N, C-alpha and C positions, 0 to 999 in steps of 0.2 A: 515400587519405582514408580514414581508419576506417571498418568497415561494424559496423553494431550491427542486431540483429535485434532489434524489441521486441514483445512480444506484451502484448496490452491497449491499442493505442494509442487507439480508440478511449473509452477509459475515462476517468474521473476522472484518476488519477495519472499512467496511461500518458501518456495527450494532455501535459500538465505536463513529462515527463522529455522527449518526441521533442523538444518543444518550445527546452526547452534546450540539447539535443545536436547539433539543427538550427543552433542558433542558436553554437554553437561550434565548428562545419565539419564536422561526424561528417555519415558518409551514413547512413540509417534507411530499414528495411522495418518496417511495423505491420503485426501478424497479431492478428486482434480477430472473432471471432462476432457481434457485434452482438444479441444476445440480448433479450429485451423484459424482463430483470428489471426496467428502468425505461424512461422514453422513449428508444424507438432513434434519434428526431428530435433529440436533445440529443448522443447518440454518433457523427450523420451529420455534426453541424454541428461538431464536433471536427475528425473527419477531413478535411469539406472545408479546415478552415483549416489544417491539417498540409500538405494536397496543393497547397497555393498555393505551396511552397517546393521547387524543383526536386530537391532530394536527400533527398527523402522519396517512399515509395511503398509500397504498403498491398496485400494480402491479407485474404478475407475470408472465414474459417472457421472452423472448432472444430477446436479444439484435439483432439476425440477422434477428429478427420479424418486420424491418422495421416500418410496416404499421402499428400496435400495437405500437411501442415506438410512433409512429407520432400522433397517438391519446392520448394515457396518456400527451405526453408531449403537445399538442394544449390545451386538458381541464385543464391542471394543470396551464399550461403559469407563467415558472418559470419565475427568475430575476435572479435567481443562478441556473448552474448545475454541479454537482461534478462528475465526473466518475471514478467511481473506479471497476466498474465490469470488470473481465478480467480472462481468463482461467491462473490462476498462477500457478507456481512451473518448478525450474530449473530444475528439475531432469525429470520432467513427458513430460517434453517437448521433451526429446531425444526419449520416447517411442510413443508420439502422437501427431506429429507437427500439424495437420489437424488441430484441435482445437485448437491450440493457432493462423493459420491464421483465421476462424470461428468469435471466438469470439474476439481478440485482432485486427484486422485490419478491418472484414467486421462491425463488434460490434461498434467499436470508430470508425467509419464513421459517419453509423447510430445517434450516440451522436451529432457529430459534423454540419452534418446536421442538426437537430432539432436545436441545438444552433444559426445556422445559420440562418436560417427562424427565429424564433423567437426573434433573436437580444438579446439574452440574455445582462446580462452586465457584466459576467464573466463565462469563461467556465474554469472548473480546471480539470483538467486531470494526472491522476496516471501512475509515469513511476516506475522504479527500477533504485537501485544500479548497477547490471548487466548490464548496459547499458555500464561502465567502461570498461568490459571485459576484456582486458589482458593487461591494464593500470597497470604500476608496483611506477608510480611515488603519493605519497600518502602524507597528503589528498586526497581526487578526492575533485578538483574542478569544478563546474560547466561552467567555461572556456576551462573545458581539454579537447583537441579532444579523441573524444570518436566514434571510427571505426572498433573497433574490436571487435564487439560481440560473443559469443564462444557458444553460444545456437540459438533455434530460440525461445525460452523465450522473451530474450533478444533483440535477432533482431526484434519482433514485436512491441516492447515499444519503442528501438529508434525509428522504421518508424512511430510510432503514435505521437511523438518528430517530425519528419521530417512535417508528414500531420497537424499535429500543426499550426508549423511556415508557412507552406504555407497559411493556412485556415484563420490565423490571419493577413498575411500579403494580400489576396486578394480579404477579407469580411470583416475585421477590426475587426473583434471579438476579445475579448480578452482574452486573454489564459493564464494560467499558469499550464506548467508541473511539479510536486513533483517528485523528486528521495527517495524513500523510502531504510532504508537501515536495515534490518534486524529486522523485526516487532515482538513483541511477546508481549504475557499478556496475562491474564482473557479472556475465550469465546476465545484462539484461534483455530486455524486451526488444528486439528488430524496428518496431514502430516508435521509439523514445530516439528524442531528440539524441542523444549522445550516440546511440550505435547508428543513424541514420547520416550524421555530420561523419564520423570517423569512415564507416563504410565509401561514403560518395569522395572523399578527400584522397583514401587512396587507390579510387578508381580513377582521380582523374575527372568527376563529374560533379556541377554544381551543385551547391546547397540552395535551401530555399529558405531565406531568412525573413519570418514575418515581422508586420509593424516597422519594417526597417530596421528592424535589432534594438530599437527604441521598448526591450522588455526587460522584466526584471523577474527573479526566480530565486526562492531558498531552494538552493540544490540540495540535498541532504542524501549523504550516502548509504549503500544498502545495508551496510552492516554496523552502522551506526544506529539505523532504523530498527534494526532487527533483535539490536540489544536493549534498548529503548522499550521493546515491546516483550522483551524478555523481563524485563524490571519489574514493567507495568501486570504481570500476571501475579506478583504477589502484592498488590497493592491493591485489593479487593475493597470496592465500594461495598460502604454498608450504611451503617447511620450517620449520625451525627460528629460521633467520635473517633471517624475515618477519616473527617476533611482536614485540609492543609490549609493554611492562607493562601486566597484568591482562588478555591477551590470552583468546579462547575460543577461539584457533586448536589444532585435534584436534593433537593429539603422534600421530597416526598417517594422517593426509588430510590434503590442502592444501584444509581446510572451515573455516570462520569465520561464529558467531553472531553480528550487529551490532546492536543498539537504534537506530533512529533515533525519536527526542521531545525534545519540548523541555526535556526533565529540571525540568517543574514541574508540581506538582496544582494545577488550577481546579474549585472548586465550582460545581456546575451552576446552582444560583440565581445563583451571580454570572456566571456564563456568559449566562446568560437576563437577566441588568440590563445587560450588556454590549449585549446585542443591542438591548434594549429602548432603552438608551440612543444605539444607533447611529440607531435607524428612528424616537425621536423617539415612540416610543407605548407603552402598556403592554400587555403580555400578558394575555389569557384563562384563567387556570391553575386546570389541571385537573390536580389529585395525585393520582399511583395509586402501589400497590405496587411494587414490584421484581418485573423481569420473570422467567420463568425462562431461566435461560442468562447472565441479565447478571450482573456483579460492582460489586462499590461504589467501585473507585476499580483506576486504574491510572495509575504513574508511572515513568517511566524512568529509568537513570543511564546517563546518553549520554557519558559517562568514556570510554568505548572507542572510539567515532566521532570523539572529538578526536584522542586521540591515534595513530589511524593517518592522520589527516585533517587536522589544524588546525581541524577545523571542525566546527562545534555547531548547532541551530538556536535561532534563539536573537527571531525576531517576538512581539511581545507580542498575547496574542488580542486585547486592544481593539483594535489597530491593524488585527491580520488580521479580524474581523468587520466593521471600518467598511470594509474592499476587498472581500469577499463582498455586502455590503448594496448598494454602489456598483456591483458589478456584477450583482446581480441588478434593480436597478431598471431598469438599462440595455437588462440580456436580456427581461424577464419585460415591460418600460413600463409598471409599475406604482409 
């Protein structure tokens, strides 16, 4: 039974990935710091659900605690590591940049060092569409130059990509970095727009709509996202023989970057209208200027993902919102 160590399994994406991997017969060990960036009770509920499967085990600890993580990795002896744990949130990074340096730089180094020492067959690490920063040519492609990050969050993720490339080159560890595009769905984070909007509309509170709603996002349903990660597990970067058309595979290292997005940009106002339709209620709208560090649009070219795996996300945003609303009503009792 293949052993996969996943960091961030009490988090939104890590929970869904672990659940998928368990359903497919993998043995999974989760590692999560249970930080209080948002409601820890939600994180513990996710872990409790995973622990109902006998092939799942977990450790609670911070990635900055290298001694603890090393002991966990040595005991579990993973063949694959998927590193999802991070300090997330574009806006919070403006308020508390230190948290991003500790979790995203030091924490990622801890994971990379363990992968090197254990000679894992594939190290997979989460990046973000935010690394494209001030780029204006869309859809975003992995080969695009991305040197104009607008927040510390994005800068730490771009640093992870650079660190990963160096690690793959120096130590020969196969590394895939995946850039996520606006993930949403059931069991989502309370700080994400969909969760906040649904909660506020049901409570009769106004929602803040930045840039007066003239923003576009490539919304990616979480189950599509983790399915893509699952398929990428088998697309191990290596030498030139592992390359496909338009690949981001490095010429000097077993390293590649892959976008995971729906390949469709949706206007924020249309997103809100879909929420209103699903809830059967109108939002009280508070139009706001653009926030510092935000970008007006993201849009993924997911062609490389499809060429590598034969798969691309395709859940329609209206369907995905309806699934989230059904989950939220059940979870919250509203």
